[in-house]
N, CA and C atoms as an extended XYZ file, in Angstrom:
468
Properties=species:S:1:pos:R:3:atomname:S:1:resname:S:1:resid:I:1 pbc="F F F"
N        88.300      122.634      145.313 N   MET     1
C        86.925      123.029      145.110 CA  MET     1
C        86.667      124.410      145.705 C   MET     1
N        85.850      125.164      145.027 N   LYS     2
C        85.492      126.492      145.509 CA  LYS     2
C        84.359      126.369      146.521 C   LYS     2
N        84.460      127.121      147.619 N   PRO     3
C        83.471      126.953      148.691 CA  PRO     3
C        82.140      127.643      148.426 C   PRO     3
N        81.147      127.157      149.143 N   ILE     4
C        79.841      127.804      149.216 CA  ILE     4
C        79.839      128.549      150.542 C   ILE     4
N        79.494      129.826      150.499 N   LEU     5
C        79.549      130.680      151.677 CA  LEU     5
C        78.147      130.978      152.176 C   LEU     5
N        77.988      130.992      153.493 N   LEU     6
C        76.699      131.315      154.090 CA  LEU     6
C        76.948      132.281      155.241 C   LEU     6
N        76.346      133.457      155.155 N   VAL     7
C        76.475      134.465      156.206 CA  VAL     7
C        75.409      134.188      157.266 C   VAL     7
N        75.851      133.983      158.499 N   ILE     8
C        74.927      133.708      159.595 CA  ILE     8
C        74.085      134.953      159.854 C   ILE     8
N        72.774      134.739      159.938 N   SER     9
C        71.829      135.825      160.195 CA  SER     9
C        70.905      135.365      161.317 C   SER     9
N        69.644      135.753      161.275 N   ASN    10
C        68.731      135.276      162.320 CA  ASN    10
C        68.570      133.756      162.179 C   ASN    10
N        68.361      133.057      163.287 N   PRO    11
C        68.353      131.579      163.264 CA  PRO    11
C        67.368      130.955      162.276 C   PRO    11
N        66.158      131.485      162.175 N   LYS    12
C        65.162      130.894      161.277 CA  LYS    12
C        65.636      130.972      159.824 C   LYS    12
N        66.108      132.138      159.403 N   TRP    13
C        66.593      132.325      158.036 CA  TRP    13
C        67.824      131.449      157.793 C   TRP    13
N        68.744      131.428      158.762 N   THR    14
C        69.995      130.678      158.595 CA  THR    14
C        69.734      129.181      158.486 C   THR    14
N        68.790      128.655      159.265 N   GLN    15
C        68.473      127.222      159.160 CA  GLN    15
C        67.921      126.884      157.775 C   GLN    15
N        67.043      127.739      157.273 N   LYS    16
C        66.496      127.517      155.933 CA  LYS    16
C        67.613      127.559      154.890 C   LYS    16
N        68.477      128.552      154.996 N   ALA    17
C        69.597      128.684      154.053 CA  ALA    17
C        70.583      127.524      154.199 C   ALA    17
N        70.763      127.025      155.433 N   MET    18
C        71.682      125.895      155.662 CA  MET    18
C        71.245      124.667      154.875 C   MET    18
N        69.950      124.370      154.901 N   HIS    19
C        69.459      123.195      154.176 CA  HIS    19
C        69.723      123.343      152.675 C   HIS    19
N        69.467      124.511      152.137 N   ILE    20
C        69.685      124.739      150.702 CA  ILE    20
C        71.172      124.686      150.379 C   ILE    20
N        71.984      125.343      151.213 N   ALA    21
C        73.433      125.366      150.988 CA  ALA    21
C        74.033      123.964      151.108 C   ALA    21
N        73.552      123.178      152.067 N   CYS    22
C        74.058      121.808      152.242 CA  CYS    22
C        73.714      120.934      151.038 C   CYS    22
N        72.491      121.067      150.532 N   GLN    23
C        72.113      120.307      149.338 CA  GLN    23
C        73.007      120.692      148.155 C   GLN    23
N        73.234      121.980      148.000 N   LEU    24
C        74.090      122.459      146.915 CA  LEU    24
C        75.528      121.976      147.092 C   LEU    24
N        76.032      122.043      148.317 N   ALA    25
C        77.398      121.584      148.594 CA  ALA    25
C        77.531      120.088      148.319 C   ALA    25
N        76.521      119.309      148.679 N   ASN    26
C        76.543      117.869      148.401 CA  ASN    26
C        76.569      117.595      146.900 C   ASN    26
N        75.713      118.304      146.162 N   ASN    27
C        75.616      118.086      144.719 CA  ASN    27
C        76.873      118.501      143.975 C   ASN    27
N        77.538      119.551      144.455 N   THR    28
C        78.721      120.067      143.753 CA  THR    28
C        80.032      119.617      144.387 C   THR    28
N        79.933      118.868      145.489 N   LYS    29
C        81.117      118.399      146.228 CA  LYS    29
C        81.986      119.568      146.674 C   LYS    29
N        81.336      120.658      147.078 N   SER    30
C        82.039      121.865      147.514 CA  SER    30
C        82.054      121.961      149.030 C   SER    30
N        83.096      122.587      149.592 N   PRO    31
C        83.091      122.818      151.040 CA  PRO    31
C        82.098      123.918      151.408 C   PRO    31
N        81.631      123.892      152.640 N   LEU    32
C        80.679      124.887      153.130 CA  LEU    32
C        81.351      125.701      154.226 C   LEU    32
N        81.294      127.023      154.082 N   VAL    33
C        81.897      127.929      155.065 CA  VAL    33
C        80.810      128.845      155.614 C   VAL    33
N        80.655      128.826      156.949 N   LEU    34
C        79.740      129.742      157.615 CA  LEU    34
C        80.516      131.001      157.981 C   LEU    34
N        79.989      132.141      157.605 N   LEU    35
C        80.633      133.422      157.890 CA  LEU    35
C        79.907      134.086      159.046 C   LEU    35
N        80.615      134.306      160.135 N   ASP    36
C        80.041      134.938      161.324 CA  ASP    36
C        80.412      136.425      161.294 C   ASP    36
N        79.542      137.216      160.665 N   PHE    37
C        79.790      138.653      160.509 CA  PHE    37
C        79.511      139.377      161.818 C   PHE    37
N        80.450      140.220      162.220 N   ARG    38
C        80.300      141.043      163.419 CA  ARG    38
C        80.603      142.489      163.050 C   ARG    38
N        79.600      143.338      163.179 N   LEU    39
C        79.742      144.752      162.874 CA  LEU    39
C        80.632      145.405      163.926 C   LEU    39
N        81.607      146.169      163.462 N   THR    40
C        82.469      146.893      164.386 CA  THR    40
C        81.996      148.339      164.461 C   THR    40
N        82.167      148.931      165.605 N   HIS    41
C        81.766      150.329      165.774 CA  HIS    41
C        82.973      151.255      165.725 C   HIS    41
N        84.163      150.665      165.670 N   ASN    42
C        85.387      151.441      165.596 CA  ASN    42
C        86.264      150.838      164.503 C   ASN    42
N        86.348      151.512      163.382 N   VAL    43
C        87.107      150.996      162.244 CA  VAL    43
C        88.568      150.766      162.622 C   VAL    43
N        89.079      151.553      163.545 N   GLY    44
C        90.468      151.390      163.980 CA  GLY    44
C        90.708      150.069      164.689 C   GLY    44
N        89.632      149.418      165.172 N   GLY    45
C        89.781      148.153      165.879 CA  GLY    45
C        89.714      146.930      164.987 C   GLY    45
N        89.495      147.113      163.681 N   LEU    46
C        89.406      145.966      162.777 CA  LEU    46
C        90.714      145.175      162.778 C   LEU    46
N        90.596      143.870      162.956 N   GLY    47
C        91.761      142.998      162.893 CA  GLY    47
C        92.631      143.029      164.130 C   GLY    47
N        92.158      143.639      165.204 N   GLN    48
C        92.962      143.720      166.421 CA  GLN    48
C        92.339      142.910      167.550 C   GLN    48
N        91.790      141.788      167.218 N   SER    49
C        91.183      140.865      168.180 CA  SER    49
C        90.067      141.507      168.989 C   SER    49
N        89.341      142.414      168.379 N   ALA    50
C        88.191      143.021      169.047 CA  ALA    50
C        86.940      142.190      168.786 C   ALA    50
N        87.119      141.001      168.228 N   TYR    51
C        86.001      140.124      167.881 CA  TYR    51
C        85.216      139.759      169.128 C   TYR    51
N        83.909      139.992      169.085 N   LYS    52
C        83.011      139.654      170.190 CA  LYS    52
C        82.600      138.192      170.039 C   LYS    52
N        82.934      137.392      171.001 N   HIS    53
C        82.643      135.960      170.925 CA  HIS    53
C        81.142      135.696      171.013 C   HIS    53
N        80.698      134.597      170.412 N   PRO    54
C        79.264      134.275      170.405 CA  PRO    54
C        78.693      134.104      171.815 C   PRO    54
N        77.450      134.510      171.972 N   SER    55
C        76.732      134.332      173.240 CA  SER    55
C        76.300      132.865      173.359 C   SER    55
N        75.682      132.518      174.498 N   TYR    56
C        75.197      131.148      174.680 CA  TYR    56
C        74.140      130.802      173.634 C   TYR    56
N        73.228      131.730      173.363 N   GLN    57
C        72.205      131.479      172.354 CA  GLN    57
C        72.842      131.243      170.988 C   GLN    57
N        73.860      132.033      170.670 N   GLU    58
C        74.542      131.863      169.379 CA  GLU    58
C        75.293      130.542      169.327 C   GLU    58
N        75.840      130.097      170.462 N   HIS    59
C        76.513      128.788      170.507 CA  HIS    59
C        75.521      127.663      170.210 C   HIS    59
N        74.328      127.754      170.784 N   PHE    60
C        73.318      126.737      170.517 CA  PHE    60
C        72.897      126.754      169.047 C   PHE    60
N        72.766      127.960      168.485 N   ALA    61
C        72.415      128.071      167.063 CA  ALA    61
C        73.525      127.483      166.201 C   ALA    61
N        74.786      127.757      166.546 N   LEU    62
C        75.919      127.195      165.791 CA  LEU    62
C        75.903      125.672      165.857 C   LEU    62
N        75.594      125.154      167.025 N   ARG    63
C        75.505      123.693      167.168 CA  ARG    63
C        74.442      123.135      166.228 C   ARG    63
N        73.305      123.818      166.156 N   ASP    64
C        72.240      123.381      165.249 CA  ASP    64
C        72.703      123.394      163.799 C   ASP    64
N        73.465      124.415      163.417 N   TYR    65
C        73.962      124.507      162.036 CA  TYR    65
C        74.936      123.366      161.740 C   TYR    65
N        75.793      123.046      162.720 N   TYR    66
C        76.715      121.923      162.547 CA  TYR    66
C        75.951      120.604      162.405 C   TYR    66
N        74.882      120.462      163.194 N   LEU    67
C        74.085      119.235      163.118 CA  LEU    67
C        73.377      119.113      161.770 C   LEU    67
N        72.908      120.216      161.241 N   ILE    68
C        72.287      120.192      159.910 CA  ILE    68
C        73.306      119.729      158.879 C   ILE    68
N        74.509      120.303      158.928 N   ALA    69
C        75.558      119.914      157.982 CA  ALA    69
C        75.922      118.443      158.164 C   ALA    69
N        75.962      117.989      159.391 N   GLU    70
C        76.287      116.592      159.673 CA  GLU    70
C        75.230      115.658      159.073 C   GLU    70
N        73.962      116.075      159.131 N   ASP    71
C        72.886      115.272      158.531 CA  ASP    71
C        73.095      115.082      157.029 C   ASP    71
N        73.728      116.051      156.394 N   TYR    72
C        74.013      115.965      154.956 CA  TYR    72
C        75.375      115.333      154.684 C   TYR    72
N        76.081      114.940      155.746 N   GLY    73
C        77.396      114.327      155.577 CA  GLY    73
C        78.482      115.333      155.230 C   GLY    73
N        78.297      116.564      155.671 N   LEU    74
C        79.258      117.621      155.358 CA  LEU    74
C        79.985      118.099      156.604 C   LEU    74
N        81.198      118.543      156.398 N   GLU    75
C        81.906      119.259      157.447 CA  GLU    75
C        81.767      120.735      157.123 C   GLU    75
N        81.590      121.524      158.159 N   VAL    76
C        81.411      122.952      157.950 CA  VAL    76
C        82.498      123.700      158.712 C   VAL    76
N        82.988      124.754      158.111 N   LYS    77
C        84.003      125.589      158.740 CA  LYS    77
C        83.353      126.930      159.072 C   LYS    77
N        83.684      127.475      160.238 N   ILE    78
C        83.162      128.791      160.594 CA  ILE    78
C        84.287      129.809      160.500 C   ILE    78
N        83.980      130.936      159.885 N   GLN    79
C        84.974      131.991      159.685 CA  GLN    79
C        84.443      133.282      160.305 C   GLN    79
N        85.054      133.751      161.414 N   PRO    80
C        84.619      135.031      161.978 CA  PRO    80
C        85.087      136.182      161.080 C   PRO    80
N        84.211      137.168      160.898 N   VAL    81
C        84.521      138.303      160.020 CA  VAL    81
C        84.047      139.590      160.700 C   VAL    81
N        84.987      140.493      160.947 N   GLU    82
C        84.631      141.817      161.447 CA  GLU    82
C        84.460      142.729      160.244 C   GLU    82
N        83.471      143.608      160.317 N   TYR    83
C        83.262      144.488      159.172 CA  TYR    83
C        82.705      145.831      159.599 C   TYR    83
N        82.891      146.796      158.694 N   GLU    84
C        82.339      148.128      158.881 CA  GLU    84
C        81.272      148.390      157.830 C   GLU    84
N        81.466      147.827      156.629 N   SER    85
C        80.517      147.984      155.529 CA  SER    85
C        80.161      146.603      154.979 C   SER    85
N        78.894      146.232      155.059 N   PHE    86
C        78.449      144.914      154.596 CA  PHE    86
C        78.808      144.700      153.128 C   PHE    86
N        78.528      145.681      152.304 N   HIS    87
C        78.787      145.591      150.867 CA  HIS    87
C        80.272      145.334      150.598 C   HIS    87
N        81.128      146.124      151.217 N   ASP    88
C        82.569      145.986      150.980 CA  ASP    88
C        83.119      144.657      151.469 C   ASP    88
N        82.662      144.214      152.642 N   VAL    89
C        83.185      142.956      153.178 CA  VAL    89
C        82.700      141.769      152.357 C   VAL    89
N        81.497      141.854      151.804 N   MET    90
C        81.009      140.763      150.954 CA  MET    90
C        81.921      140.582      149.735 C   MET    90
N        82.255      141.678      149.088 N   ILE    91
C        83.136      141.615      147.917 CA  ILE    91
C        84.501      141.069      148.319 C   ILE    91
N        85.042      141.568      149.424 N   GLN    92
C        86.372      141.155      149.866 CA  GLN    92
C        86.415      139.678      150.260 C   GLN    92
N        85.420      139.217      151.004 N   ILE    93
C        85.440      137.834      151.484 CA  ILE    93
C        85.245      136.845      150.330 C   ILE    93
N        84.392      137.196      149.375 N   VAL    94
C        84.202      136.327      148.208 CA  VAL    94
C        85.492      136.264      147.403 C   VAL    94
N        86.151      137.398      147.263 N   ASP    95
C        87.422      137.437      146.534 CA  ASP    95
C        88.495      136.641      147.277 C   ASP    95
N        88.581      136.800      148.596 N   ASP    96
C        89.599      136.104      149.388 CA  ASP    96
C        89.379      134.593      149.424 C   ASP    96
N        88.119      134.165      149.614 N   LEU    97
C        87.828      132.733      149.738 CA  LEU    97
C        87.487      132.077      148.406 C   LEU    97
N        87.376      132.877      147.359 N   ASP    98
C        87.077      132.393      146.015 CA  ASP    98
C        85.755      131.629      145.977 C   ASP    98
N        84.727      132.202      146.634 N   GLY    99
C        83.419      131.563      146.690 CA  GLY    99
C        82.680      131.640      145.364 C   GLY    99
N        81.846      130.643      145.117 N   THR   100
C        81.036      130.629      143.895 CA  THR   100
C        79.589      130.994      144.177 C   THR   100
N        79.152      130.726      145.403 N   VAL   101
C        77.781      131.014      145.805 CA  VAL   101
C        77.824      131.588      147.217 C   VAL   101
N        77.017      132.619      147.451 N   VAL   102
C        76.899      133.210      148.789 CA  VAL   102
C        75.421      133.269      149.156 C   VAL   102
N        75.099      132.771      150.332 N   PHE   103
C        73.768      132.937      150.904 CA  PHE   103
C        73.905      134.003      151.979 C   PHE   103
N        73.163      135.094      151.830 N   ALA   104
C        73.268      136.194      152.793 CA  ALA   104
C        71.952      136.938      152.878 C   ALA   104
N        71.730      137.545      154.019 N   GLN   105
C        70.562      138.386      154.229 CA  GLN   105
C        71.090      139.794      154.516 C   GLN   105
N        71.303      140.588      153.455 N   PRO   106
C        71.860      141.929      153.648 CA  PRO   106
C        70.969      142.801      154.506 C   PRO   106
N        71.583      143.712      155.245 N   PRO   107
C        70.767      144.612      156.071 CA  PRO   107
C        69.895      145.498      155.196 C   PRO   107
N        68.699      145.763      155.679 N   LYS   108
C        67.771      146.607      154.921 CA  LYS   108
C        67.979      148.067      155.309 C   LYS   108
N        67.761      148.921      154.355 N   SER   109
C        67.833      150.360      154.580 CA  SER   109
C        66.428      150.878      154.868 C   SER   109
N        66.349      151.998      155.548 N   ILE   110
C        65.036      152.595      155.780 CA  ILE   110
C        64.514      153.246      154.505 C   ILE   110
N        65.399      153.363      153.507 N   ILE   111
C        65.014      153.917      152.215 CA  ILE   111
C        64.915      152.756      151.228 C   ILE   111
N        63.697      152.337      150.849 N   PRO   112
C        63.537      151.151      149.993 CA  PRO   112
C        64.336      151.223      148.692 C   PRO   112
N        64.363      152.371      148.043 N   PHE   113
C        65.112      152.485      146.798 CA  PHE   113
C        66.591      152.207      147.026 C   PHE   113
N        67.114      152.678      148.149 N   TRP   114
C        68.547      152.480      148.438 CA  TRP   114
C        68.843      150.992      148.630 C   TRP   114
N        67.952      150.275      149.299 N   SER   115
C        68.135      148.831      149.470 CA  SER   115
C        68.170      148.126      148.116 C   SER   115
N        67.240      148.486      147.230 N   GLN   116
C        67.208      147.870      145.898 CA  GLN   116
C        68.478      148.194      145.121 C   GLN   116
N        68.910      149.439      145.194 N   PHE   117
C        70.101      149.845      144.449 CA  PHE   117
C        71.353      149.131      144.959 C   PHE   117
N        71.530      149.057      146.280 N   THR   118
C        72.721      148.391      146.808 CA  THR   118
C        72.695      146.891      146.506 C   THR   118
N        71.487      146.278      146.509 N   MET   119
C        71.394      144.864      146.145 CA  MET   119
C        71.758      144.663      144.684 C   MET   119
N        71.276      145.528      143.816 N   TRP   120
C        71.603      145.455      142.392 CA  TRP   120
C        73.110      145.582      142.209 C   TRP   120
N        73.693      146.545      142.913 N   GLN   121
C        75.136      146.776      142.823 CA  GLN   121
C        75.918      145.563      143.341 C   GLN   121
N        75.493      145.011      144.472 N   LEU   122
C        76.177      143.853      145.051 CA  LEU   122
C        76.077      142.634      144.132 C   LEU   122
N        74.896      142.377      143.571 N   HIS   123
C        74.727      141.267      142.625 CA  HIS   123
C        75.709      141.404      141.456 C   HIS   123
N        75.814      142.589      140.925 N   HIS   124
C        76.670      142.792      139.750 CA  HIS   124
C        78.154      142.733      140.091 C   HIS   124
N        78.540      143.239      141.250 N   GLU   125
C        79.952      143.150      141.643 CA  GLU   125
C        80.343      141.704      141.946 C   GLU   125
N        79.443      140.946      142.553 N   LEU   126
C        79.730      139.535      142.807 CA  LEU   126
C        79.759      138.745      141.497 C   LEU   126
N        78.915      139.121      140.553 N   ALA   127
C        78.916      138.444      139.250 CA  ALA   127
C        80.257      138.614      138.559 C   ALA   127
N        80.908      139.761      138.745 N   LYS   128
C        82.247      139.984      138.165 CA  LYS   128
C        83.261      139.007      138.749 C   LYS   128
N        82.992      138.528      139.973 N   LEU   129
C        83.873      137.558      140.629 CA  LEU   129
C        83.387      136.124      140.403 C   LEU   129
N        82.433      135.943      139.484 N   ASN   130
C        81.832      134.635      139.184 CA  ASN   130
C        81.191      134.019      140.420 C   ASN   130
N        80.459      134.849      141.140 N   CYS   131
C        79.777      134.402      142.349 CA  CYS   131
C        78.328      134.843      142.286 C   CYS   131
N        77.445      133.982      142.770 N   ARG   132
C        76.004      134.255      142.762 CA  ARG   132
C        75.537      134.490      144.200 C   ARG   132
N        74.745      135.538      144.411 N   LEU   133
C        74.204      135.860      145.721 CA  LEU   133
C        72.760      135.396      145.813 C   LEU   133
N        72.447      134.639      146.874 N   TYR   134
C        71.080      134.220      147.144 CA  TYR   134
C        70.665      134.780      148.506 C   TYR   134
N        69.515      135.434      148.535 N   THR   135
C        69.028      136.038      149.770 CA  THR   135
C        67.806      135.309      150.319 C   THR   135
N        67.243      134.390      149.562 N   LEU   136
C        66.011      133.673      149.888 CA  LEU   136
C        64.820      134.620      149.956 C   LEU   136
N        64.955      135.747      149.320 N   ASP   137
C        63.896      136.755      149.258 CA  ASP   137
C        63.653      137.015      147.780 C   ASP   137
N        62.495      136.610      147.267 N   ASN   138
C        62.238      136.696      145.828 CA  ASN   138
C        62.471      138.081      145.253 C   ASN   138
N        62.041      139.103      145.961 N   GLU   139
C        62.213      140.461      145.452 CA  GLU   139
C        63.695      140.805      145.324 C   GLU   139
N        64.467      140.430      146.329 N   ARG   140
C        65.899      140.730      146.294 CA  ARG   140
C        66.641      139.848      145.296 C   ARG   140
N        66.220      138.597      145.151 N   ASP   141
C        66.903      137.718      144.218 CA  ASP   141
C        66.645      138.101      142.772 C   ASP   141
N        65.666      138.956      142.528 N   ASN   142
C        65.416      139.446      141.181 CA  ASN   142
C        66.249      140.681      140.861 C   ASN   142
N        67.315      140.904      141.613 N   ALA   143
C        68.160      142.070      141.386 CA  ALA   143
C        68.841      142.018      140.022 C   ALA   143
N        68.902      140.827      139.400 N   ASP   144
C        69.483      140.722      138.058 CA  ASP   144
C        68.658      141.510      137.047 C   ASP   144
N        67.361      141.485      137.227 N   THR   145
C        66.485      142.127      136.252 CA  THR   145
C        66.087      143.538      136.664 C   THR   145
N        66.334      143.891      137.928 N   TRP   146
C        65.993      145.218      138.388 CA  TRP   146
C        67.054      146.192      137.909 C   TRP   146
N        66.641      147.308      137.365 N   LEU   147
C        67.580      148.336      136.927 CA  LEU   147
C        67.275      149.637      137.658 C   LEU   147
N        68.330      150.396      137.999 N   PRO   148
C        68.059      151.660      138.668 CA  PRO   148
C        67.336      152.618      137.725 C   PRO   148
N        66.387      153.360      138.262 N   LYS   149
C        65.617      154.304      137.459 CA  LYS   149
C        65.587      155.645      138.164 C   LYS   149
N        65.545      156.686      137.384 N   ILE   150
C        65.377      158.019      137.949 CA  ILE   150
C        63.993      158.477      137.566 C   ILE   150
N        63.248      158.879      138.572 N   GLN   151
C        61.890      159.307      138.330 CA  GLN   151
C        61.864      160.832      138.555 C   GLN   151
N        61.614      161.552      137.485 N   ALA   152
C        61.600      163.011      137.579 CA  ALA   152
C        60.276      163.484      138.156 C   ALA   152
N        60.370      164.373      139.096 N   MET   153
C        59.186      164.961      139.705 CA  MET   153
C        59.123      166.413      139.249 C   MET   153
N        58.090      166.741      138.540 N   MET   154
C        57.919      168.101      138.031 CA  MET   154
C        57.060      168.897      139.011 C   MET   154
N        57.497      170.097      139.357 N   PRO   155
C        56.667      170.908      140.244 CA  PRO   155
C        55.395      171.324      139.528 C   PRO   155
N        54.305      171.443      140.271 N   LYS   156
C        53.010      171.805      139.675 CA  LYS   156
C        52.828      173.299      139.641 C   LYS   156
């Protein structure tokens, strides 16, 4: 079975996504994998055990996620992931784990258009891998219908 992937984010969002992902995993009999993304500040350190272990607060949150999965009768696997680029690691991890669905809360850009464009791009690249991205954000989940536009500004 192909797994359902969930990227751990802030606890409130992750708990909401856990319930949805667990229901989906139960219905499709798919395994559930929690992805613990850790941003690296030195690309040269990727894959060299520079992984920062979870804090006490994160341990308690992980316990809560395991308990949610247990309530649905699921076993959950946690996969630590170091990354430099969220977009690139999403494509790579979906390809490596052969995921069909990803729940993630991508980082927002200070430039709204750039956030929309990267979400549109990520949705389409994941679609090529037969994977669907859910962000639990209606505006972002409509990236299928959003198309990039160029708005010409004429000087007066």
